[in-house]
TORPA-4810 file (N, C-alpha, C, O; in nm, 3 decimals):
<nodes>
NODE_1_-22.084_14.384_9.098_-22.188_14.326_9.108_-22.230_14.213_9.006_-22.220_14.224_8.884_M
NODE_2_-22.278_14.105_9.072_-22.302_14.012_8.992_-22.436_14.009_8.938_-22.530_14.050_9.005_M
NODE_3_-22.454_13.950_8.788_-22.581_14.011_8.712_-22.674_13.904_8.754_-22.782_13.895_8.697_T
NODE_4_-22.648_13.839_8.829_-22.776_13.733_8.895_-22.861_13.803_8.973_-22.981_13.776_8.971_R
NODE_5_-22.804_13.917_9.062_-22.902_13.966_9.119_-22.966_14.124_9.095_-23.020_14.207_9.167_Y
NODE_6_-22.921_14.113_8.927_-22.974_14.249_8.869_-23.123_14.187_8.816_-23.146_14.072_8.779_L
NODE_7_-23.221_14.309_8.824_-23.349_14.274_8.735_-23.345_14.410_8.663_-23.330_14.512_8.731_T
NODE_8_-23.359_14.420_8.506_-23.382_14.522_8.419_-23.533_14.539_8.389_-23.609_14.442_8.382_L
NODE_9_-23.565_14.645_8.376_-23.697_14.676_8.336_-23.702_14.767_8.208_-23.610_14.839_8.172_Y
NODE_10_-23.812_14.754_8.150_-23.803_14.858_8.028_-23.735_14.850_7.912_-23.741_14.935_7.824_G
NODE_11_-23.655_14.727_7.907_-23.578_14.704_7.800_-23.651_14.654_7.657_-23.751_14.583_7.668_L
NODE_12_-23.608_14.684_7.543_-23.693_14.649_7.445_-23.664_14.484_7.418_-23.560_14.427_7.452_P
NODE_13_-23.764_14.428_7.359_-23.776_14.285_7.335_-23.678_14.232_7.252_-23.640_14.115_7.261_A
NODE_14_-23.630_14.319_7.164_-23.527_14.274_7.056_-23.433_14.436_7.046_-23.470_14.549_7.013_V
NODE_15_-23.323_14.392_7.085_-23.244_14.520_7.085_-23.201_14.588_6.943_-23.155_14.506_6.864_P
NODE_16_-23.207_14.715_6.898_-23.194_14.736_6.756_-23.147_14.872_6.781_-23.184_14.943_6.874_T
NODE_17_-23.041_14.911_6.668_-22.997_15.020_6.656_-23.000_15.074_6.519_-23.018_14.995_6.427_R
NODE_18_-22.983_15.215_6.493_-22.974_15.244_6.357_-22.843_15.278_6.323_-22.766_15.326_6.406_V
NODE_19_-22.807_15.254_6.192_-22.669_15.292_6.132_-22.659_15.419_6.102_-22.728_15.477_6.018_V
NODE_20_-22.569_15.471_6.173_-22.504_15.617_6.145_-22.388_15.654_6.100_-22.295_15.652_6.181_N
NODE_21_-22.360_15.697_5.954_-22.238_15.710_5.884_-22.255_15.860_5.887_-22.358_15.920_5.858_H
NODE_22_-22.127_15.918_5.931_-22.100_16.085_5.927_-22.161_16.122_5.786_-22.268_16.180_5.771_P
NODE_23_-22.077_16.079_5.683_-22.112_16.103_5.532_-22.247_16.035_5.495_-22.278_16.051_5.377_D
NODE_24_-22.319_15.972_5.559_-22.462_15.922_5.503_-22.442_15.814_5.409_-22.540_15.780_5.343_R
NODE_25_-22.326_15.749_5.388_-22.309_15.665_5.310_-22.360_15.490_5.344_-22.471_15.439_5.327_T
NODE_26_-22.250_15.436_5.391_-22.292_15.301_5.428_-22.169_15.268_5.539_-22.060_15.325_5.540_F
NODE_27_-22.214_15.160_5.635_-22.093_15.119_5.716_-22.047_14.971_5.685_-22.131_14.888_5.653_V
NODE_28_-21.958_14.949_5.692_-21.899_14.774_5.656_-21.952_14.669_5.772_-21.933_14.706_5.888_N
NODE_29_-22.002_14.567_5.755_-22.045_14.459_5.849_-21.918_14.383_5.801_-21.893_14.358_5.683_L
NODE_30_-21.840_14.351_5.909_-21.716_14.258_5.900_-21.720_14.112_5.941_-21.815_14.080_6.013_R
NODE_31_-21.634_14.017_5.907_-21.670_13.897_5.943_-21.611_13.853_6.092_-21.631_13.751_6.158_S
NODE_32_-21.519_13.983_6.121_-21.463_13.943_6.272_-21.463_14.080_6.327_-21.471_14.181_6.258_R
NODE_33_-21.454_14.078_6.465_-21.447_14.224_6.525_-21.298_14.281_6.516_-21.226_14.283_6.616_A
NODE_34_-21.255_14.327_6.387_-21.123_14.384_6.360_-21.149_14.457_6.232_-21.219_14.418_6.139_S
NODE_35_-21.075_14.585_6.241_-21.061_14.667_6.105_-20.999_14.588_5.984_-21.028_14.623_5.869_A
NODE_36_-20.931_14.504_6.002_-20.870_14.412_5.901_-20.944_14.293_5.865_-20.897_14.213_5.784_S
NODE_37_-21.034_14.280_5.907_-21.122_14.149_5.900_-21.198_14.198_5.739_-21.223_14.314_5.707_A
NODE_38_-21.221_14.087_5.664_-21.280_14.107_5.550_-21.444_14.159_5.555_-21.528_14.106_5.627_S
NODE_39_-21.469_14.258_5.476_-21.618_14.301_5.472_-21.718_14.210_5.405_-21.710_14.194_5.283_V
NODE_40_-21.818_14.144_5.480_-21.926_14.069_5.452_-22.002_14.146_5.354_-22.015_14.104_5.239_T
NODE_41_-22.062_14.272_5.398_-22.163_14.358_5.345_-22.167_14.484_5.373_-22.121_14.517_5.482_L
NODE_42_-22.219_14.581_5.287_-22.194_14.737_5.323_-22.352_14.746_5.361_-22.439_14.708_5.282_R
NODE_43_-22.382_14.804_5.498_-22.486_14.854_5.558_-22.524_14.981_5.517_-22.447_15.074_5.542_V
NODE_44_-22.652_15.006_5.443_-22.661_15.160_5.424_-22.691_15.251_5.548_-22.743_15.203_5.649_P
NODE_45_-22.654_15.389_5.537_-22.684_15.465_5.647_-22.825_15.476_5.663_-22.890_15.519_5.567_H
NODE_46_-22.878_15.447_5.761_-23.000_15.481_5.847_-23.085_15.342_5.853_-23.199_15.334_5.900_G
NODE_47_-23.009_15.229_5.796_-23.064_15.115_5.827_-23.060_15.056_5.948_-22.955_15.069_6.011_S
NODE_48_-23.165_14.982_6.005_-23.189_14.907_6.131_-23.127_14.779_6.143_-23.153_14.691_6.061_R
NODE_49_-23.028_14.754_6.262_-22.968_14.642_6.268_-23.001_14.573_6.421_-23.006_14.635_6.528_V
NODE_50_-23.018_14.442_6.403_-23.041_14.395_6.536_-22.901_14.342_6.633_-22.805_14.282_6.583_T
NODE_51_-22.911_14.375_6.763_-22.761_14.359_6.831_-22.795_14.227_6.888_-22.895_14.187_6.948_I
NODE_52_-22.669_14.162_6.847_-22.700_14.000_6.897_-22.584_14.019_7.042_-22.635_13.984_7.148_L
NODE_53_-22.448_14.067_7.050_-22.367_14.075_7.135_-22.316_14.234_7.122_-22.271_14.291_7.023_I
NODE_54_-22.339_14.283_7.249_-22.296_14.423_7.252_-22.167_14.433_7.300_-22.141_14.358_7.394_A
NODE_55_-22.075_14.508_7.259_-21.933_14.543_7.294_-21.903_14.696_7.332_-21.981_14.792_7.339_G
NODE_56_-21.778_14.688_7.353_-21.743_14.834_7.387_-21.695_14.907_7.258_-21.731_15.023_7.236_G
NODE_57_-21.616_14.843_7.175_-21.579_14.887_7.015_-21.662_14.822_6.889_-21.698_14.874_6.783_T
NODE_58_-21.674_14.725_6.927_-21.738_14.626_6.817_-21.853_14.564_6.890_-21.843_14.549_7.012_W
NODE_59_-21.972_14.523_6.820_-22.081_14.483_6.831_-22.119_14.360_6.733_-22.106_14.377_6.612_A
NODE_60_-22.159_14.252_6.776_-22.187_14.162_6.689_-22.367_14.192_6.653_-22.460_14.193_6.733_Q
NODE_61_-22.369_14.214_6.505_-22.511_14.257_6.451_-22.568_14.170_6.332_-22.495_14.110_6.253_V
NODE_62_-22.694_14.171_6.328_-22.741_14.095_6.208_-22.821_14.212_6.117_-22.902_14.294_6.160_K
NODE_63_-22.784_14.198_6.007_-22.870_14.299_5.934_-22.933_14.207_5.802_-22.874_14.143_5.715_Y
NODE_64_-23.076_14.230_5.828_-23.125_14.134_5.713_-23.115_13.970_5.762_-23.169_13.931_5.865_N
NODE_65_-23.039_13.881_5.673_-23.031_13.761_5.708_-22.863_13.751_5.736_-22.814_13.639_5.749_S
NODE_66_-22.792_13.848_5.742_-22.652_13.846_5.760_-22.599_13.890_5.898_-22.633_13.998_5.949_T
NODE_67_-22.517_13.806_5.956_-22.457_13.832_6.068_-22.306_13.863_6.051_-22.228_13.808_5.972_T
NODE_68_-22.276_13.973_6.149_-22.123_14.021_6.129_-22.104_14.132_6.237_-22.191_14.169_6.316_G
NODE_69_-21.985_14.176_6.229_-21.935_14.254_6.333_-21.937_14.438_6.275_-21.886_14.475_6.169_Y
NODE_70_-21.981_14.496_6.337_-21.998_14.652_6.315_-21.915_14.755_6.419_-21.945_14.716_6.532_M
NODE_71_-21.845_14.845_6.428_-21.823_14.931_6.508_-21.937_15.005_6.582_-22.034_15.063_6.534_M
NODE_72_-21.900_14.986_6.715_-22.018_15.047_6.785_-22.041_15.206_6.742_-22.154_15.246_6.713_T
NODE_73_-21.942_15.282_6.740_-21.928_15.431_6.722_-22.041_15.459_6.590_-22.097_15.568_6.584_S
NODE_74_-22.068_15.357_6.493_-22.165_15.388_6.389_-22.295_15.361_6.434_-22.387_15.386_6.356_F
NODE_75_-22.323_15.309_6.561_-22.445_15.268_6.594_-22.540_15.359_6.693_-22.503_15.369_6.809_L
NODE_76_-22.651_15.422_6.656_-22.717_15.485_6.777_-22.848_15.436_6.802_-22.913_15.479_6.897_R
</nodes>
């Protein structure tokens, strides 16, 4: 279906998610959508990030003023 024919209701104005690490430590924010990319910042468990570009395995997120990529499995 073409997205121009869809109307979405009830979505948050700013899409956010909470960082959720199983060990309650931190999740790496990376420079690219790759596990081998350099780590830009460590985001603490329980922090709220803004989703800029949603993806299947990786999402581009913003934490404070830093933008990077995080695995979606660590976001809830």
